[in-house]
Each structure stands twice: as structure tokens, then as C-alpha cells.
N, CA, C and O of each residue as an XYZ file, in Angstrom:
912
protein
N     -14.950      9.719    -21.269
C     -15.421     10.311    -19.784
C     -14.151     10.926    -19.107
O     -13.037     10.415    -18.986
N     -14.612     12.189    -18.683
C     -13.249     13.068    -17.888
C     -12.810     12.114    -16.847
O     -13.663     11.488    -16.217
N     -11.373     11.929    -16.582
C     -10.847     11.215    -15.756
C     -11.341     11.352    -14.308
O     -11.486     10.368    -13.584
N     -11.583     12.552    -13.932
C     -12.012     12.749    -12.406
C     -13.435     12.086    -12.236
O     -13.748     11.465    -11.220
N     -14.169     12.248    -13.189
C     -15.458     11.609    -13.243
C     -15.552     10.268    -13.311
O     -16.487      9.692    -12.755
N     -14.555      9.568    -14.030
C     -14.363      8.242    -14.104
C     -13.906      7.637    -12.762
O     -14.304      6.549    -12.343
N     -13.069      8.411    -12.154
C     -12.479      8.109    -10.639
C     -13.691      7.861     -9.763
O     -13.917      6.794     -9.193
N     -14.540      9.076     -9.701
C     -15.756      8.797     -9.063
C     -16.641      7.777     -9.211
O     -17.196      7.250     -8.246
N     -16.828      7.434    -10.412
C     -17.740      6.507    -10.838
C     -17.226      5.078    -10.421
O     -17.929      4.226     -9.877
N     -15.792      4.930    -10.783
C     -15.131      3.807    -10.165
C     -15.397      3.574     -8.815
O     -15.924      2.517     -8.471
N     -15.030      4.622     -7.843
C     -15.123      4.483     -6.628
C     -16.723      4.132     -6.123
O     -16.996      3.284     -5.273
N     -17.583      4.875     -6.752
C     -19.202      4.508     -6.365
C     -19.595      3.130     -6.732
O     -20.458      2.520     -6.100
N     -19.008      2.665     -7.685
C     -19.195      1.217     -8.250
C     -18.821      0.211     -7.310
O     -19.524     -0.704     -6.881
N     -17.641      0.482     -7.040
C     -17.037     -0.517     -5.762
C     -17.632     -0.175     -4.518
O     -17.824     -1.130     -3.765
N     -17.984      0.990     -4.100
C     -18.881      0.896     -2.965
C     -20.032      0.233     -2.988
O     -20.380     -0.375     -1.976
N     -20.862      0.230     -4.193
C     -22.080     -0.494     -4.301
C     -21.850     -2.147     -4.348
O     -22.559     -2.923     -3.708
N     -20.853     -2.522     -5.123
C     -20.350     -3.880     -5.068
C     -19.943     -4.598     -3.903
O     -20.341     -5.720     -3.590
N     -18.967     -3.747     -3.158
C     -18.045     -4.444     -1.872
C     -18.716     -3.864     -0.693
O     -18.574     -4.452      0.379
N     -19.523     -2.648     -0.752
C     -19.677     -1.758      0.313
C     -18.556     -1.251      0.795
O     -17.498     -1.461      0.201
N     -18.614     -0.276      2.296
C     -17.652      0.460      2.452
C     -16.629     -0.500      3.273
O     -17.076     -1.164      4.209
N     -15.419     -0.564      2.962
C     -14.325     -1.766      3.452
C     -13.958     -1.173      4.886
O     -13.943      0.020      5.190
N     -13.662     -2.270      5.706
C     -13.261     -2.244      7.044
C     -11.612     -2.837      7.096
O     -11.318     -3.972      6.720
N     -10.734     -1.961      7.570
C      -9.384     -2.552      7.655
C      -9.276     -2.990      9.154
O     -10.019     -2.610     10.059
N      -8.212     -3.862      9.261
C      -7.793     -4.000     10.821
C      -7.469     -2.823     11.623
O      -7.054     -1.765     11.149
N      -7.684     -3.063     12.902
C      -7.292     -1.854     13.832
C      -6.024     -1.439     13.476
O      -5.073     -2.188     13.250
N      -6.027     -0.013     13.421
C      -4.746      0.728     13.146
C      -3.623      0.451     14.134
O      -3.840      0.509     15.344
N      -2.345      0.130     13.604
C      -1.161      0.094     14.492
C      -0.761      1.426     14.949
O      -1.374      2.367     14.446
N       0.153      1.684     15.811
C       0.947      2.835     16.303
C       1.585      3.036     15.093
O       1.764      2.021     14.421
N       2.030      4.246     14.580
C       3.005      4.403     13.405
C       4.084      3.870     13.314
O       4.417      3.524     12.181
N       4.978      3.619     14.395
C       6.151      2.968     14.094
C       5.914      1.380     14.112
O       6.843      0.670     13.725
N       4.859      0.858     14.490
C       4.546     -0.501     14.219
C       4.256     -0.610     12.894
O       4.675     -1.538     12.202
N       3.355      0.548     12.369
C       2.853      0.350     10.782
C       4.179      0.337      9.712
O       4.380     -0.386      8.736
N       5.134      1.608     10.387
C       6.311      1.411      9.560
C       6.898      0.182      9.381
O       7.203     -0.092      8.221
N       7.148     -0.677     10.289
C       7.981     -1.748     10.348
C       7.303     -2.809      9.573
O       7.994     -3.471      8.799
N       5.790     -3.105      9.701
C       4.812     -3.892      9.308
C       5.025     -3.646      7.676
O       5.305     -4.608      6.960
N       4.883     -2.358      7.147
C       4.946     -2.175      5.795
C       6.426     -2.546      5.032
O       6.596     -3.175      3.988
N       7.342     -1.982      5.852
C       8.656     -2.531      5.166
C       8.742     -4.173      5.002
O       9.252     -4.712      4.020
N       8.230     -4.799      5.989
C       8.186     -6.194      5.898
C       7.280     -6.636      4.840
O       7.349     -7.803      4.454
N       6.464     -5.849      4.349
C       5.418     -6.307      3.508
C       5.939     -6.150      1.928
O       5.338     -6.518      0.919
N       7.179     -5.523      2.016
C       7.727     -5.373      0.647
C       8.173     -6.592     -0.137
O       9.131     -7.216      0.318
N       7.576     -7.030     -1.305
C       7.755     -8.074     -2.074
C       7.310     -9.287     -1.466
O       7.972    -10.281     -1.767
N       6.266     -9.463     -0.617
C       5.839    -10.460     -0.118
C       4.147    -10.435      0.029
O       3.549     -9.433     -0.364
N       3.496    -11.433      0.539
C       2.141    -11.337      0.670
C       1.674    -10.939      2.179
O       2.498    -10.837      3.088
N       0.425    -10.746      2.345
C       0.211    -10.111      3.660
C       0.322    -11.351      4.831
O       0.642    -11.156      6.004
N      -0.006    -12.612      4.257
C       0.147    -13.534      5.433
C       1.578    -13.855      5.841
O       1.783    -14.193      7.007
N       2.571    -13.778      4.987
C       4.118    -13.969      5.401
C       4.527    -12.600      6.285
O       5.321    -12.583      7.226
N       3.858    -11.575      5.797
C       4.462    -10.188      6.365
C       3.906    -10.388      8.030
O       4.670    -10.275      8.989
N       2.476    -10.693      8.150
C       1.976    -10.819      9.276
C       2.887    -11.900     10.376
O       3.061    -11.605     11.559
N       3.335    -12.988      9.840
C       3.978    -13.995     10.550
C       5.354    -13.383     10.909
O       5.840    -13.556     12.026
N       5.940    -12.705      9.997
C       7.168    -12.068     10.499
C       7.000    -10.804     11.337
O       7.976    -10.441     11.993
N       5.920    -10.122     11.389
C       5.924     -8.967     12.068
C       5.428     -9.413     13.525
O       5.667     -8.749     14.533
N       4.621    -10.765     13.516
C       4.600    -11.051     14.919
C       5.614    -11.788     15.660
O       5.529    -12.011     16.868
N       6.853    -12.273     14.697
C       7.567    -13.009     15.254
C       8.696    -11.902     15.997
O       9.382    -12.146     16.990
N       8.666    -10.685     15.240
C       9.489     -9.676     15.781
C       8.861     -9.253     17.024
O       9.611     -9.138     17.993
N       7.554     -8.987     17.184
C       7.150     -8.648     18.455
C       7.044     -9.753     19.640
O       6.721     -9.477     20.795
N       7.312    -10.821     19.249
C       7.550    -11.768     20.291
C       8.807    -12.192     20.752
O       9.039    -12.838     21.774
N       9.745    -11.698     19.759
C      11.171    -12.135     20.047
C      11.743    -10.732     20.546
O      12.825    -10.786     21.132
N      11.197     -9.587     20.397
C      11.671     -8.262     20.961
C      10.784     -7.599     21.774
O       9.769     -7.183     21.217
N      10.913     -7.389     22.980
C       9.901     -6.719     23.903
C       9.764     -5.445     23.479
O       8.650     -5.012     23.771
N      10.506     -4.602     22.860
C      10.513     -3.285     22.463
C      11.239     -2.965     21.328
O      12.231     -3.624     21.016
N      10.791     -1.881     20.583
C      11.384     -1.550     19.126
C      12.857     -1.164     19.333
O      13.654     -1.317     18.408
N      13.297     -0.592     20.700
C      14.495     -0.369     20.910
C      15.407     -1.524     21.059
O      16.576     -1.415     20.688
N      14.901     -2.770     21.644
C      15.525     -3.903     21.716
C      15.929     -4.574     20.457
O      16.965     -5.229     20.348
N      14.927     -4.353     19.363
C      15.049     -4.818     17.849
C      16.188     -4.091     17.374
O      17.122     -4.670     16.819
N      16.157     -2.752     17.577
C      17.181     -1.751     17.180
C      18.619     -2.042     17.409
O      19.507     -1.848     16.579
N      18.776     -2.531     18.622
C      19.979     -2.844     19.060
C      20.461     -4.077     19.285
O      21.471     -4.312     19.948
N      19.549     -5.141     18.582
C      19.731     -6.675     18.687
C      20.821     -6.750     17.565
O      20.951     -5.922     16.663
N      21.680     -8.011     17.784
C      22.254     -8.323     16.392
C      21.284     -8.576     15.154
O      20.107     -8.936     15.157
N      22.050     -8.308     14.202
C      21.192     -8.329     12.656
C      20.678     -9.757     12.617
O      19.566     -9.991     12.144
N      21.496    -10.771     13.126
C      21.352    -12.214     12.719
C      19.866    -12.653     13.393
O      18.971    -13.318     12.871
N      19.920    -12.053     14.718
C      18.543    -12.467     15.237
C      17.302    -11.945     14.645
O      16.232    -12.555     14.622
N      17.528    -10.735     14.152
C      16.337     -9.985     13.199
C      16.165    -10.672     11.913
O      14.998    -10.861     11.569
N      16.924    -11.004     11.283
C      16.980    -11.809     10.246
C      16.171    -13.197     10.464
O      15.278    -13.645      9.745
N      16.722    -13.765     11.651
C      16.025    -15.049     11.628
C      14.658    -14.931     12.186
O      13.942    -15.931     12.144
N      14.222    -13.868     12.685
C      12.772    -13.718     12.968
C      11.605    -13.421     11.789
O      10.467    -13.882     11.691
N      12.328    -12.478     10.938
C      11.504    -11.926      9.849
C      11.831    -13.013      8.480
O      11.453    -12.699      7.351
N      12.415    -14.029      8.691
C      12.769    -15.024      7.548
C      11.448    -15.203      6.528
O      11.551    -15.006      5.317
N      10.335    -15.558      7.101
C       8.983    -15.865      6.771
C       8.553    -14.660      5.624
O       7.819    -15.002      4.696
N       8.984    -13.381      5.706
C       8.654    -12.483      4.940
C       9.571    -12.356      3.753
O       9.516    -11.456      2.916
N      10.375    -13.305      3.774
C      11.372    -13.084      2.526
C      12.435    -11.974      2.434
O      12.189    -10.998      3.143
N      13.399    -11.929      1.816
C      14.663    -10.960      1.811
C      14.812    -10.524      3.099
O      14.643     -9.331      3.353
N      15.152    -11.444      4.092
C      15.540    -11.113      5.249
C      16.894    -10.410      5.341
O      16.970     -9.426      6.077
N      18.046    -10.851      4.619
C      19.106    -10.430      4.524
C      19.201     -8.683      4.066
O      20.176     -7.962      4.276
N      17.902     -8.271      3.394
C      17.735     -6.641      3.136
C      16.940     -6.105      3.860
O      17.155     -4.929      4.154
N      15.893     -6.702      4.332
C      14.898     -6.013      5.419
C      15.568     -5.977      6.677
O      15.461     -4.875      7.215
N      16.192     -6.774      7.293
C      16.586     -6.576      8.522
C      17.659     -5.513      8.852
O      17.571     -4.873      9.899
N      18.629     -5.321      8.014
C      19.350     -4.213      8.207
C      18.722     -2.812      7.895
O      19.066     -1.724      8.357
N      17.804     -3.067      7.076
C      16.945     -1.852      6.570
C      16.212     -1.228      8.005
O      16.349     -0.099      8.478
N      15.526     -2.180      8.431
C      14.551     -1.951      9.644
C      15.447     -1.204     10.569
O      15.356      0.009     10.761
N      16.447     -2.106     11.216
C      17.395     -1.412     11.938
C      17.991     -0.100     11.818
O      18.164      0.709     12.729
N      18.312      0.032     10.494
C      18.925      1.511     10.215
C      17.662      2.513     10.241
O      17.765      3.598     10.814
N      16.640      2.177      9.697
C      15.612      3.289      9.950
C      15.481      3.506     11.458
O      15.687      4.630     11.916
N      15.187      2.602     12.158
C      14.888      2.534     13.791
C      16.339      3.602     14.276
O      16.164      4.650     14.898
N      17.444      3.207     13.946
C      18.683      3.998     14.331
C      18.440      5.668     13.856
O      18.514      6.635     14.614
N      18.180      5.689     12.621
C      17.948      6.912     12.155
C      16.728      7.775     12.907
O      16.866      8.979     13.126
N      15.806      7.217     13.192
C      14.640      7.858     13.883
C      15.062      8.460     15.252
O      14.742      9.553     15.719
N      15.933      7.398     15.841
C      16.324      7.830     17.217
C      17.520      8.992     17.275
O      17.695      9.800     18.188
N      18.180      8.874     16.227
C      19.095     10.112     16.091
C      18.463     11.274     15.720
O      18.827     12.360     16.170
N      17.558     11.158     14.950
C      16.723     12.746     14.447
C      15.782     13.136     15.541
O      15.317     14.275     15.492
N      15.407     12.270     16.615
C      14.411     12.834     17.295
C      14.771     12.460     18.953
O      14.041     12.856     19.862
N      15.976     11.657     19.183
C      16.529     11.400     20.353
C      15.550     10.538     21.173
O      15.573     10.556     22.404
N      14.715      9.805     20.486
C      13.934      8.850     20.979
C      13.259      8.048     19.810
O      13.221      8.538     18.682
N      12.714      6.781     20.091
C      12.151      5.929     18.965
C      10.795      6.054     19.133
O      10.158      5.337     19.905
N      10.217      7.094     18.322
C       8.853      7.330     18.354
C       8.344      8.038     17.110
O       9.023      9.016     16.798
N       7.359      7.786     16.369
C       6.705      8.560     15.492
C       5.499      9.276     15.798
O       4.843      9.793     14.894
N       5.088      9.361     17.237
C       3.866     10.172     17.650
C       3.822     11.318     17.222
O       2.710     11.827     17.081
N       4.961     12.041     16.899
C       4.981     13.606     16.841
C       4.397     13.810     15.319
O       3.872     14.867     14.971
N       4.536     12.761     14.517
C       3.949     13.037     12.987
C       2.550     13.364     13.216
O       2.123     14.270     12.501
N       1.766     12.863     14.008
C       0.222     13.315     14.185
C       0.018     14.534     14.251
O      -1.081     14.975     13.916
N       1.094     15.424     14.730
C       0.964     17.185     14.829
C       1.495     17.875     13.677
O       1.459     19.103     13.598
N       2.135     16.909     12.507
C       2.264     17.625     11.451
C       1.474     17.676     10.107
O       1.008     16.607      9.714
N       1.304     18.605      9.487
C       0.570     18.456      8.018
C       1.009     17.451      7.356
O       2.157     17.057      7.565
N       0.205     16.841      6.440
C       0.302     15.315      5.744
C       1.685     15.339      5.087
O       2.551     14.481      5.264
N       1.799     16.511      4.244
C       3.135     16.629      3.366
C       4.281     16.558      3.994
O       5.212     15.895      3.537
N       4.372     17.329      5.286
C       5.467     17.447      6.042
C       5.872     15.943      6.658
O       6.991     15.434      6.591
N       4.744     15.392      7.243
C       4.950     13.948      7.746
C       5.653     13.086      6.548
O       6.710     12.468      6.675
N       4.876     13.163      5.377
C       5.550     12.358      4.184
C       6.794     12.447      3.910
O       7.572     11.522      3.675
N       7.052     13.858      3.945
C       8.571     14.264      3.713
C       9.457     13.796      4.699
O      10.537     13.395      4.265
N       9.272     13.741      5.962
C       9.987     13.122      7.031
C      10.145     11.726      6.955
O      11.211     11.223      7.310
N       9.197     11.022      6.527
C       9.307      9.644      6.449
C      10.092      9.082      5.411
O      10.729      8.039      5.557
N      10.054      9.921      4.095
C      10.779      9.296      3.053
C      12.206      9.776      3.003
O      12.882      9.510      2.008
N      12.770     10.544      4.122
C      14.012     10.869      4.288
C      15.080      9.630      4.278
O      16.291      9.689      4.063
N      14.223      8.425      4.593
C      15.016      7.180      5.380
C      15.029      6.381      3.915
O      14.098      6.317      3.112
N      16.325      5.805      3.805
C      16.404      4.730      2.749
C      15.525      3.553      3.185
O      15.508      3.170      4.355
N      14.710      2.925      2.101
C      13.853      1.813      2.225
C      12.513      2.465      2.731
O      11.794      1.575      3.184
N      11.994      3.558      2.803
C      10.807      4.270      3.022
C      10.349      4.985      1.758
O      10.766      6.134      1.608
N       9.633      4.523      0.926
C       9.409      5.155     -0.380
C       7.876      5.818     -0.108
O       7.312      6.023      0.967
N       7.442      6.061     -1.414
C       6.044      6.800     -1.288
C       4.881      5.663     -0.942
O       3.852      6.100     -0.428
N       4.965      4.396     -1.160
C       3.871      3.899     -0.670
C       4.065      3.410      0.853
O       3.157      3.302      1.676
N       5.217      3.179      1.031
C       5.363      2.940      2.685
C       4.906      4.119      3.366
O       4.023      3.897      4.194
N       5.283      5.353      3.236
C       4.888      6.702      3.715
C       3.534      6.758      3.671
O       2.939      7.046      4.710
N       2.855      6.514      2.554
C       1.422      6.742      2.415
C       0.575      5.828      3.231
O      -0.424      6.331      3.745
N       0.825      4.518      3.437
C       0.539      3.705      4.172
C       0.405      4.063      5.835
O      -0.547      3.904      6.599
N       1.543      4.522      6.024
C       1.768      5.046      7.556
C       0.753      6.205      7.731
O      -0.015      6.319      8.686
N       0.862      7.083      6.633
C       0.083      8.284      6.846
C      -1.595      7.776      6.840
O      -2.309      8.030      7.810
N      -1.972      7.243      5.974
C      -3.266      6.771      5.793
C      -3.878      5.994      7.017
O      -4.799      6.501      7.658
N      -3.420      4.902      7.302
C      -3.826      3.945      7.966
C      -3.713      3.989      9.521
O      -4.510      3.547     10.348
N      -2.404      4.699      9.735
C      -2.051      4.819     11.359
C      -2.260      6.067     11.823
O      -2.657      6.291     12.966
N      -1.932      7.209     10.718
C      -2.119      8.775     11.201
C      -3.292      9.310     10.771
O      -3.573     10.467     11.082
N      -4.164      8.522      9.975
C      -5.397      9.123      9.872
C      -5.285     10.397      8.866
O      -6.181     11.241      8.901
N      -4.124     10.549      7.917
C      -3.893     11.838      7.232
C      -4.053     11.195      5.568
O      -3.671     10.107      5.138
N      -4.698     12.212      4.919
C      -4.886     11.854      3.558
C      -3.461     11.414      2.810
O      -2.393     12.026      2.854
N      -3.742     10.253      2.156
C      -2.731      9.767      1.513
C      -3.298      8.387      0.560
O      -4.111      7.618      1.073
N      -2.855      8.184     -0.688
C      -3.191      7.178     -1.465
C      -2.018      6.180     -1.656
O      -1.188      6.441     -2.527
N      -1.900      5.166     -0.980
C      -0.883      4.108     -1.403
C      -1.297      3.442     -2.588
O      -2.452      3.092     -2.831
N      -0.209      3.268     -3.382
C      -0.344      2.514     -4.654
C       0.461      1.071     -4.536
O       1.690      1.051     -4.458
N      -0.281     -0.043     -4.530
C       0.473     -1.198     -4.408
C       0.258     -1.794     -5.841
O      -0.291     -1.107     -6.702
N       0.700     -3.102     -6.108
C       0.919     -3.722     -7.205
C      -0.678     -3.843     -7.903
O      -0.962     -3.520     -9.057
N      -1.484     -4.318     -7.020
C      -2.881     -4.440     -7.500
C      -3.668     -3.487     -8.010
O      -4.439     -3.619     -8.961
N      -3.384     -2.101     -7.094
C      -4.005     -0.717     -7.721
C      -3.343     -0.455     -8.945
O      -3.956      0.068     -9.875
N      -1.954     -0.821     -9.047
C      -1.159     -0.339    -10.317
C      -1.615     -0.912    -11.394
O      -1.768     -0.265    -12.429
N      -1.861     -2.044    -11.316
C      -2.455     -3.144    -12.204
C      -3.817     -2.669    -12.726
O      -4.004     -2.243    -13.865
N      -4.670     -2.778    -11.847
C      -6.158     -2.514    -12.150
C      -6.279     -1.121    -12.672
O      -6.907     -0.990    -13.723
N      -5.776     -0.061    -12.102
C      -6.009      1.161    -12.919
C      -5.385      1.461    -14.264
O      -5.818      2.280    -15.075
N      -4.251      0.650    -14.408
C      -3.802      0.652    -15.518
C      -4.736     -0.043    -16.576
O      -4.875      0.442    -17.699
N      -5.313     -1.091    -16.215
C      -6.261     -1.901    -16.999
C      -7.680     -0.943    -17.413
O      -8.194     -0.745    -18.513
N      -8.014     -0.512    -16.201
C      -9.212      0.380    -16.734
C      -8.968      1.648    -17.403
O      -9.888      2.235    -17.971
N      -7.764      2.112    -17.368
C      -7.537      3.336    -18.125
C      -7.611      4.552    -17.194
O      -7.826      5.651    -17.706
N      -7.466      4.456    -16.007
C      -7.583      5.467    -14.849
C      -6.353      6.325    -14.652
O      -6.416      7.395    -14.047
N      -5.095      5.788    -15.232
C      -3.987      6.790    -15.280
C      -3.338      6.479    -16.621
O      -3.692      5.582    -17.386
N      -2.145      7.509    -16.838
C      -1.445      7.215    -18.012
C      -0.905      5.623    -18.100
O      -0.652      5.068    -17.030
N      -0.757      5.015    -19.127
C      -0.167      3.902    -19.427
C       1.277      3.810    -18.931
O       1.585      2.854    -18.220
N       2.087      4.637    -19.221
C       3.348      4.599    -19.029
C       3.903      5.419    -17.619
O       5.086      5.517    -17.291
N       2.903      5.894    -16.992
C       3.170      6.368    -15.660
C       3.688      5.279    -14.312
O       2.938      4.403    -13.881
N       4.731      5.461    -13.906
C       5.488      4.612    -13.103
C       4.834      4.682    -11.720
O       4.339      5.756    -11.377
N       4.797      3.824    -11.051
C       4.338      3.741     -9.670
C       4.634      4.699     -8.676
O       3.795      4.866     -7.790
N       5.806      5.437     -8.664
C       6.232      6.235     -7.836
C       5.258      7.581     -8.162
O       4.757      8.300     -7.298
N       5.140      7.715     -9.387
C       4.343      9.014     -9.701
C       2.980      8.794     -9.536
O       2.142      9.694     -9.589
N       2.752      7.691     -9.350
C       1.012      7.135     -9.370
C       0.369      7.794     -8.037
O      -0.727      8.349     -7.957
N       1.344      7.592     -6.990
C       0.739      8.197     -5.789
C       0.133      9.664     -5.795
O      -1.002      9.906     -5.383
N       1.000     10.617     -6.300
C       0.639     11.835     -6.192
C      -0.461     12.046     -7.275
O      -1.369     12.864     -7.124
N      -0.338     11.335     -8.269
C      -1.645     11.273     -9.200
C      -2.867     10.936     -8.793
O      -3.861     11.635     -8.989
N      -2.861      9.811     -8.187
C      -4.136      9.423     -7.641
C      -4.732     10.353     -6.372
O      -5.937     10.475     -6.151
N      -3.878     10.862     -5.735
C      -4.285     11.987     -4.537
C      -4.811     13.091     -5.237
O      -5.576     13.785     -4.567
N      -4.588     13.490     -6.545
C      -5.124     14.704     -7.304
C      -6.312     14.098     -7.939
O      -7.269     14.855     -8.096
N      -6.437     12.807     -8.357
C      -7.604     12.657     -9.084
C      -8.734     12.344     -8.362
O      -9.796     12.883     -8.672
N      -8.652     11.211     -7.042
C      -9.603     11.118     -5.939
C      -9.544     12.018     -4.776
O      -8.525     12.381     -4.188
N     -10.972     12.387     -4.476
C     -11.054     13.327     -3.323
C     -10.678     12.594     -2.041
O     -10.987     11.426     -1.806
N      -9.954     13.423     -1.205
C      -9.390     12.950     -0.145
C     -10.341     12.261      0.900
O      -9.839     11.651      1.845
N     -11.635     12.340      0.758
C     -12.498     11.573      1.605
C     -12.869     10.312      0.925
O     -13.686      9.599      1.508
N     -12.391      9.917     -0.232
C     -12.327      8.713     -0.899
C     -11.158      7.800     -0.939
O     -11.059      6.739     -1.554
N     -10.328      8.365     -0.214
C      -8.903      7.595     -0.404
C      -8.692      6.403      0.230
O      -7.907      5.594     -0.266
N      -9.348      6.134      1.392
C      -9.394      4.954      2.304
C     -10.152      3.792      1.647
O      -9.655      2.699      1.380
N     -11.588      4.219      1.392
C     -12.633      3.126      0.702
C     -11.598      2.982     -0.718
O     -10.971      1.943     -0.923
N     -11.529      4.068     -1.564
C     -10.996      3.570     -2.902
C      -9.851      2.570     -2.997
O      -9.827      1.637     -3.799
N      -8.861      2.864     -2.064
C      -7.690      2.100     -2.041
C      -8.153      0.849     -1.535
O      -7.448     -0.025     -2.040
N      -8.972      0.372     -0.805
C      -8.861     -0.806     -0.456
C      -9.918     -1.542     -0.946
O     -10.036     -2.721     -0.613
N     -10.807     -0.941     -1.790
C     -11.839     -1.638     -2.722
C     -11.172     -2.002     -3.870
O     -11.507     -3.053     -4.417
N     -10.107     -1.190     -4.434
C      -9.509     -1.623     -5.675
C      -8.677     -2.541     -5.398
O      -8.759     -3.477     -6.193
N      -7.815     -2.688     -4.508
C      -7.157     -3.947     -3.999
C      -7.891     -5.255     -3.843
O      -7.358     -6.323     -4.146
N      -9.030     -5.172     -3.401
C      -9.845     -6.340     -3.263
C     -10.178     -6.769     -4.690
O     -10.045     -7.941     -5.040
N     -10.661     -5.702     -5.600
C     -11.133     -6.066     -6.894
C      -9.769     -6.694     -7.498
O      -9.949     -7.702     -8.181
N      -8.429     -6.254     -7.351
C      -7.392     -6.693     -7.842
C      -6.997     -8.112     -7.479
O      -6.410     -8.904     -8.216
N      -7.402     -8.311     -6.248
C      -7.165     -9.831     -5.736
C      -8.338    -10.926     -6.069
O      -8.071    -12.128     -6.094
N      -9.374    -10.534     -6.269
C     -10.554    -11.496     -6.389
C     -10.982    -11.492     -7.848
O     -11.303    -12.585     -8.313
N     -11.034    -10.421     -8.641
C     -11.561    -10.383    -10.083
C     -10.473     -9.949    -11.184
O     -10.239    -10.532    -12.243
N      -9.901     -8.857    -10.712
C      -8.798     -8.375    -11.884
C      -7.427     -8.872    -11.677
O      -6.452     -8.132    -11.548
N      -7.397    -10.140    -11.652
C      -6.196    -10.787    -11.279
C      -5.247    -10.678    -12.390
O      -5.508    -10.402    -13.561
N      -3.866    -10.986    -11.747
C      -2.621    -10.529    -12.802
C      -2.882    -11.438    -14.005
O      -2.796    -10.901    -15.109
N      -3.223    -12.885    -13.943
C      -3.314    -13.678    -15.172
C      -4.981    -13.848    -15.369
O      -5.725    -14.060    -14.411
N      -5.366    -13.744    -16.511
C      -6.697    -14.185    -16.810
C      -7.832    -13.476    -15.892
O      -8.601    -14.125    -15.183
N      -7.840    -12.018    -15.996
C      -8.787    -11.507    -15.151
C     -10.244    -11.859    -15.507
O     -10.502    -12.041    -16.697
N     -11.210    -11.970    -14.597
C     -12.560    -12.424    -14.877
C     -13.393    -11.426    -14.871
O     -14.106    -11.000    -13.963
N     -13.178    -10.889    -16.551
C     -13.841     -9.643    -16.708
C     -15.403     -9.845    -16.653
O     -15.997     -8.868    -16.196
N     -16.238    -10.978    -17.049
C     -17.470    -10.901    -17.019
C     -18.072    -10.488    -15.704
O     -19.073     -9.778    -15.609
N     -17.273    -11.070    -14.526
C     -17.717    -10.713    -13.268
C     -17.744     -9.258    -12.659
O     -18.431     -8.929    -11.692
N     -16.825     -8.369    -13.428
C     -16.360     -7.300    -12.728
C     -17.397     -6.204    -12.954
O     -17.917     -6.023    -14.055
N     -17.705     -5.411    -11.766
C     -18.613     -4.343    -11.692
C     -18.217     -3.142    -12.510
O     -19.051     -2.255    -12.691
N     -17.054     -3.052    -12.998
C     -16.288     -1.999    -13.692
C     -16.262     -2.205    -15.308
O     -15.744     -1.394    -16.076
N     -16.875     -3.368    -15.689
C     -16.406     -3.560    -16.919
C     -16.866     -2.501    -18.003
O     -16.227     -2.458    -19.054
N     -17.718     -1.819    -17.849
C     -18.378     -0.819    -18.818
C     -17.603      0.568    -18.658
O     -17.837      1.601    -19.286
N     -16.594      0.356    -17.643
C     -15.829      1.490    -17.292
C     -14.266      1.426    -17.648
O     -13.363      2.247    -17.488
N     -14.294      0.162    -18.181
C     -12.900     -0.382    -18.518
C     -12.398     -0.568    -19.754
O     -12.997     -1.255    -20.582
N     -11.161      0.069    -20.024
C     -10.620      0.186    -21.401
C     -10.103     -1.325    -21.638
O     -10.302     -1.709    -22.791
N      -9.528     -2.192    -20.850
C      -9.282     -3.351    -21.136
C     -10.499     -4.395    -21.742
O     -10.469     -5.220    -22.655
N     -11.633     -3.949    -20.758
C     -12.809     -4.893    -21.106
C     -13.060     -4.612    -22.371
O     -13.325     -5.528    -23.149
N     -13.019     -3.277    -22.794
C     -13.695     -2.840    -24.338
C     -12.786     -3.254    -25.456
O     -13.180     -3.582    -26.575
N     -11.408     -3.207    -25.020
C     -10.431     -3.082    -26.373
C      -9.592     -4.475    -26.357
O      -8.933     -4.765    -27.355
N      -9.614     -5.383    -25.169
C      -8.975     -6.529    -25.273
C      -9.962     -7.993    -24.877
O      -9.798     -9.077    -25.437
N     -10.727     -7.792    -24.071
C     -11.587     -8.709    -23.512
C     -12.911     -9.077    -24.482
O     -13.332    -10.207    -24.729
N     -13.415     -7.862    -24.935
C     -14.699     -8.148    -25.752
C     -14.220     -8.535    -27.392
O     -14.938     -9.273    -28.065
N     -13.144     -8.050    -27.859
C     -12.564     -8.528    -29.018
C     -12.206     -9.909    -29.043
O     -12.504    -10.591    -30.024
N     -11.582    -10.406    -28.041
C     -11.112    -11.778    -27.912
C     -12.261    -12.682    -27.800
O     -12.301    -13.710    -28.476
N     -13.204    -12.358    -26.979
C     -14.481    -13.139    -26.707
C     -15.268    -13.312    -28.080
O     -15.716    -14.427    -28.344
N     -15.445    -12.303    -28.924
C     -16.203    -12.252    -30.002
C     -15.367    -13.365    -31.155
O     -15.876    -14.008    -32.073
N     -14.390    -13.327    -30.857
C     -13.508    -13.986    -32.029
C     -13.635    -15.648    -31.485
O     -13.429    -16.580    -32.261
N     -13.930    -15.811    -30.326
C     -14.011    -17.240    -29.655
C     -15.315    -17.864    -30.448
O     -16.299    -17.220    -30.812
N     -15.079    -19.298    -30.630
C     -16.222    -20.023    -31.244
C     -17.320    -20.218    -30.116
O     -18.375    -20.797    -30.375
């Protein structure tokens, strides 16, 4: 099956299976940026605990920016890697202030998606995934974030080259899927990865994509056939 046709089929099959997904209410772009940095190498629950702790501890992002780093570390410890994330967040906030003269990302709403992406990724610690999340979920601009679930699921299905790294996968999927499908495809593939196509022992018989999936055809079915 041609790859773009397969992508469309995957998207439609997941819509039929899960319905159209609804994410939480979008954050302002600066909040989304901080939340996404916190999410690196942790789960959503721990990220949310740390983000809420920051909002409670610091009345403004300017206050967080200018606080002693040990206070920021203490607030975000539930998200893990506090020694790395706290100075990273503060450095990004300082860099935004230096570049703009104020601590705000609202101006990104007026930029084309690629210009906004380039502006965000100039900062250390803001990679393609972080920028894409801010673009898609806060600014409403077309972007396809690739997290560990999407990278794993699309690799198993055969929807991307096996050796493609995660950084290159963002642009690849933005070309493969249509922009109007980014939001739903992103969220539904993540849900599939969390509930069915899990990292260990994927539950292939339950999967709505099994007849579109290389892993099911080449790994699961042969193994099942050998089982007594």
C-alpha cells in the first residue's frame, strides 16, 4: 500500500475505533512551553503535578524566571530530572525576555508555522517535539509532534522508515499526513500506544490496525502460528 494511502487508512481506522479525540483546554503558549519541557522523560501525571506546583509557588512566569534555581528545583521535583529542567526552564524564559523585551510568546500567533517553529527551536532544550506541541495545541498551527508512543507504533505498523530517528520523524509525518488530520491522528496514535500497542507484549488481537500492520503480519502471526 502506498505510504500516504496507508496513513489515511490508519487515521480513518482510529477515528472509527476511538472517535474524534478531545484534548484538555489549550494553555497559553508560554504555559504550554513550560509544561512540555517538564514532560520530557516523565509521564503526564508527574508533569501535571510539577506544573501545578510551579503555578502555585510562583505568581508569574517572571517570578519563576528570577527565582533562586533551588526553589524551582524543589517545585518541579515530581517531574524528575529537576537539576536539569529547572535551569533549562529559567534559561529559556530569560532568553525569551532578552529577545522580545518581555516574557510572552503571544506574538507567535501572527507568524507562519515554520517561522514560529524556527523561533522556538533556537533555544536549548526546545527541540522539534516541544515546538510542535506548542504550535499544534496552543497556537493552532499545523504541526505533528512525535513522542515515544507515536515513534513506537508507527515503526511497528511500518508507517515510517525503520531507521528514521525521532527528530526526522516530525517533518516526515507532516508530509505524510494531511494538516487537517494532525490533531486527531497524533492523539489517537498515542492512545493506541498507551492502551493496545504497548511497549511490551502489544495486544495485537485487539488492535484495529492489525491488517495494516507489518508487526502483526511478520511477527505476531508467525509466533501465534507456532504456539500450541
